[in-house]
Every structure is written in structure tokens, then in C-alpha cells.
LUMKOLVEX-571010 format. One record per residue (C-alpha): x, y, z. Coordinates in steps of 0.5 Angstrom, whole numbers, plus 500, padded with zeros to 3 digits. Example, Ala and Ser with C-alpha at 12.3 -4.5 7.8 and 13.67 -1.06 7.14 Angstrom:
BEGIN
+-----+-----+-----+
|  xx |  yy |  zz |
+-----+-----+-----+
| 525 | 491 | 516 |
| 527 | 498 | 514 |
+-----+-----+-----+
***
This chain:
BEGIN
+-----+-----+-----+
|  xx |  yy |  zz |
+-----+-----+-----+
| 445 | 563 | 782 |
| 448 | 562 | 789 |
| 444 | 558 | 794 |
| 448 | 560 | 800 |
| 443 | 563 | 806 |
| 447 | 567 | 811 |
| 441 | 566 | 816 |
| 440 | 559 | 815 |
| 443 | 554 | 821 |
| 450 | 554 | 822 |
| 454 | 548 | 820 |
| 455 | 543 | 826 |
| 460 | 545 | 831 |
| 459 | 552 | 830 |
| 463 | 557 | 826 |
| 464 | 557 | 819 |
| 467 | 551 | 815 |
| 475 | 551 | 816 |
| 479 | 549 | 810 |
| 486 | 549 | 814 |
| 490 | 543 | 816 |
| 486 | 536 | 817 |
| 487 | 532 | 823 |
| 492 | 526 | 822 |
| 488 | 520 | 820 |
| 488 | 514 | 824 |
| 494 | 509 | 822 |
| 498 | 515 | 819 |
| 499 | 517 | 812 |
| 496 | 523 | 808 |
| 490 | 526 | 811 |
| 484 | 526 | 807 |
| 484 | 531 | 802 |
| 491 | 533 | 803 |
| 496 | 533 | 797 |
| 501 | 528 | 797 |
| 509 | 528 | 796 |
| 510 | 527 | 789 |
| 517 | 525 | 791 |
| 516 | 520 | 796 |
| 519 | 520 | 803 |
| 526 | 519 | 803 |
| 528 | 512 | 807 |
| 531 | 513 | 813 |
| 539 | 513 | 813 |
| 542 | 506 | 814 |
| 549 | 504 | 817 |
| 555 | 505 | 813 |
| 558 | 500 | 809 |
| 561 | 494 | 812 |
| 568 | 496 | 809 |
| 567 | 504 | 810 |
| 569 | 509 | 805 |
| 572 | 506 | 799 |
| 568 | 500 | 799 |
| 566 | 500 | 792 |
| 573 | 501 | 789 |
| 575 | 508 | 792 |
| 571 | 512 | 787 |
| 569 | 517 | 793 |
| 573 | 518 | 798 |
| 578 | 512 | 800 |
| 583 | 508 | 796 |
| 581 | 501 | 794 |
| 582 | 495 | 799 |
| 589 | 492 | 796 |
| 592 | 485 | 798 |
| 596 | 484 | 804 |
| 602 | 487 | 805 |
| 608 | 484 | 801 |
| 603 | 480 | 796 |
| 603 | 481 | 789 |
| 597 | 485 | 787 |
| 597 | 482 | 780 |
| 597 | 475 | 782 |
| 602 | 470 | 782 |
| 606 | 468 | 775 |
| 611 | 463 | 773 |
| 616 | 469 | 772 |
| 615 | 472 | 779 |
| 619 | 466 | 782 |
| 626 | 465 | 781 |
| 628 | 460 | 776 |
| 628 | 453 | 779 |
| 634 | 451 | 784 |
| 637 | 459 | 784 |
| 638 | 461 | 791 |
| 641 | 459 | 797 |
| 644 | 452 | 796 |
| 640 | 452 | 790 |
| 641 | 452 | 783 |
| 649 | 454 | 782 |
| 649 | 457 | 789 |
| 656 | 456 | 792 |
| 656 | 449 | 795 |
| 650 | 447 | 792 |
| 649 | 442 | 787 |
| 648 | 445 | 780 |
| 640 | 443 | 780 |
| 636 | 441 | 785 |
| 637 | 434 | 788 |
| 644 | 434 | 786 |
| 650 | 434 | 791 |
| 655 | 440 | 792 |
| 660 | 442 | 786 |
| 667 | 438 | 787 |
| 672 | 442 | 790 |
| 678 | 444 | 786 |
| 683 | 441 | 791 |
| 679 | 434 | 789 |
| 679 | 435 | 782 |
| 686 | 437 | 781 |
| 688 | 431 | 785 |
| 684 | 426 | 781 |
| 687 | 429 | 775 |
| 694 | 428 | 777 |
| 692 | 421 | 780 |
| 689 | 419 | 773 |
| 695 | 422 | 769 |
| 700 | 418 | 773 |
| 697 | 412 | 772 |
| 696 | 413 | 765 |
| 703 | 415 | 764 |
| 706 | 409 | 768 |
| 702 | 405 | 763 |
| 705 | 409 | 757 |
| 712 | 408 | 760 |
| 711 | 400 | 761 |
| 709 | 400 | 753 |
| 715 | 405 | 751 |
| 721 | 402 | 755 |
| 722 | 396 | 751 |
| 722 | 400 | 744 |
| 726 | 406 | 746 |
| 730 | 410 | 751 |
| 727 | 415 | 755 |
| 734 | 419 | 755 |
| 733 | 419 | 748 |
| 729 | 425 | 745 |
| 725 | 421 | 741 |
| 723 | 416 | 746 |
| 721 | 421 | 751 |
| 716 | 424 | 746 |
| 714 | 417 | 744 |
| 712 | 416 | 751 |
| 708 | 423 | 751 |
| 704 | 422 | 745 |
| 702 | 415 | 747 |
| 700 | 417 | 754 |
| 696 | 422 | 751 |
| 693 | 417 | 746 |
| 691 | 412 | 752 |
| 689 | 418 | 756 |
| 684 | 420 | 751 |
| 681 | 413 | 751 |
| 681 | 412 | 758 |
| 677 | 418 | 760 |
| 672 | 417 | 754 |
| 671 | 410 | 756 |
| 671 | 411 | 764 |
| 666 | 418 | 763 |
| 662 | 414 | 759 |
| 660 | 409 | 764 |
| 659 | 412 | 770 |
| 662 | 419 | 770 |
| 668 | 417 | 774 |
| 675 | 415 | 772 |
| 680 | 412 | 778 |
| 682 | 418 | 780 |
| 675 | 421 | 781 |
| 673 | 415 | 785 |
| 679 | 416 | 789 |
| 677 | 423 | 791 |
| 670 | 422 | 791 |
| 668 | 426 | 785 |
| 664 | 425 | 779 |
| 662 | 428 | 772 |
| 655 | 430 | 771 |
| 651 | 433 | 765 |
| 649 | 440 | 767 |
| 642 | 439 | 765 |
| 640 | 434 | 769 |
| 645 | 431 | 773 |
| 646 | 424 | 770 |
| 652 | 421 | 768 |
| 655 | 424 | 761 |
| 653 | 421 | 755 |
| 658 | 418 | 750 |
| 658 | 424 | 746 |
| 659 | 428 | 752 |
| 664 | 424 | 755 |
| 669 | 423 | 749 |
| 668 | 431 | 747 |
| 670 | 432 | 754 |
| 676 | 428 | 753 |
| 678 | 430 | 747 |
| 678 | 438 | 748 |
| 682 | 436 | 754 |
| 687 | 432 | 750 |
| 688 | 434 | 743 |
| 690 | 442 | 744 |
| 695 | 439 | 748 |
| 698 | 434 | 743 |
| 698 | 440 | 738 |
| 702 | 445 | 742 |
| 704 | 447 | 748 |
| 701 | 442 | 753 |
| 703 | 445 | 759 |
| 700 | 452 | 757 |
| 694 | 449 | 755 |
| 692 | 445 | 761 |
| 694 | 452 | 765 |
| 689 | 456 | 761 |
| 684 | 450 | 761 |
| 684 | 450 | 769 |
| 684 | 457 | 770 |
| 678 | 458 | 766 |
| 674 | 454 | 771 |
| 677 | 457 | 777 |
| 674 | 464 | 775 |
| 668 | 461 | 772 |
| 661 | 462 | 775 |
| 657 | 459 | 778 |
| 659 | 452 | 775 |
| 666 | 452 | 776 |
| 667 | 449 | 769 |
| 673 | 449 | 765 |
| 673 | 449 | 757 |
| 673 | 442 | 756 |
| 666 | 442 | 761 |
| 664 | 448 | 757 |
| 665 | 444 | 751 |
| 661 | 438 | 753 |
| 656 | 441 | 758 |
| 658 | 438 | 764 |
| 660 | 439 | 771 |
| 664 | 436 | 776 |
| 660 | 434 | 783 |
| 662 | 431 | 789 |
| 660 | 424 | 791 |
| 662 | 424 | 798 |
+-----+-----+-----+
***
């Protein structure tokens, strides 16, 4: 049963009670009795990320930030760099030593003159040894002198190169023989292999032809200018000047 009396006194302030919007409460917030926002008030928009679009990998509007121009995007790797010593005046470069820290390769004029000096020295010794026993005008005398000279040359070069990589001719022309792998003086096996490959085929057949083939092989060899006897011994000729 209703207790409302229309003849009773009006509510304070006059008129009927209002169910409209209530005035805001001091300090902000939701007016008392007003429904609250179930989703909350979105926060104010902040400044864009420091890196702008694409700051998070470029997923939304922008490519990911990459490394500086010219830098490898996958990082450094030993395979990204040229082999040690390659390049200008480096490993095997014309005019540069075969390995870093070594002098330049010996020039062909110096190599040829050094070989000629050694040959003449050894041939002179062979002639002195043969002359008392044979005449050079005789075929057997000249052949004996050549065979003796080849034998002497084999021993001479094997011993001299095994000591410091230089014969008398190479000392005069300021070149020396070195191991290709590290630039050191030839090992005993390398020294004797080099001498044998140069001499023995000439003794067996066609000395002049063999020496021509051996020398021309080195002319066209790149980048170490190795003759066949150098290839066999794994050596190279460098300058000492």
C-alpha cells in the first residue's frame, strides 16, 4: 500500500524529485549513483616510439632497422675475409712476397743470371777434373765432362740450398730459395728434391729441352712463378735485396 501523499509538503527545493544527471562530485570521479564505465577510461595517447614506425622489427608499417651501409648484416665470419696475405702486395700478389712479411718474388733476369753463374762455376770445376784424363775434342771426353758437371751440380745445389737457400749465383744476384708455406730456408728433403728434379731429367734425355720446358713453366705459373722443380719441392724464389 502506497504511503505517498500528494497533499503533503513538497520536497526541499521545490518540485518533484529529479532523476536526471547528478552534479559532478568534488575531486572528479563518477557521480554518486551513476553507472561506472565497465571498460575504463583509455589512457591518453603518448609520444610515438623513439625509432618511429618499424621500431619493433617492422611488423607494422616499416622495415626493421638494419646495420650501417656496407656492414655485413649477418655479422663477421672468418670466411667473409680474404685469405691471409691476399690482395695488393700480399700473398701471391705481383711484386709482393708469397706470405706476409716475406720479400718480393725474385725477378726472372736475376734467376736466369744466378743459374748461369752456378752452371759456369760447376762446369769449370768439371773441366778441371776431366782434362787430365780425357780430351774435350773427343766425344767421350765432352760427354764425360757433362755427366760429371751434372753430378757436381746436383751435390752443389742440394748442399747449398739445404744450408741457407742460396747458391753462389743466387748470393750474387740477391735472391734465395724459400719454403712456400712459411718462407724459411728449404728443408734438406726439399733442397735435394729441387736439385734432383732440375738435373736428373736432363741427364736422362734432352738436357736443353728439359731445362727450356722447366723454365717456361715458371714463366706462366701464377702467382708464385714456380718452375717444375719448385712445384716438386714446394719452394719459391724471393729477393734478398
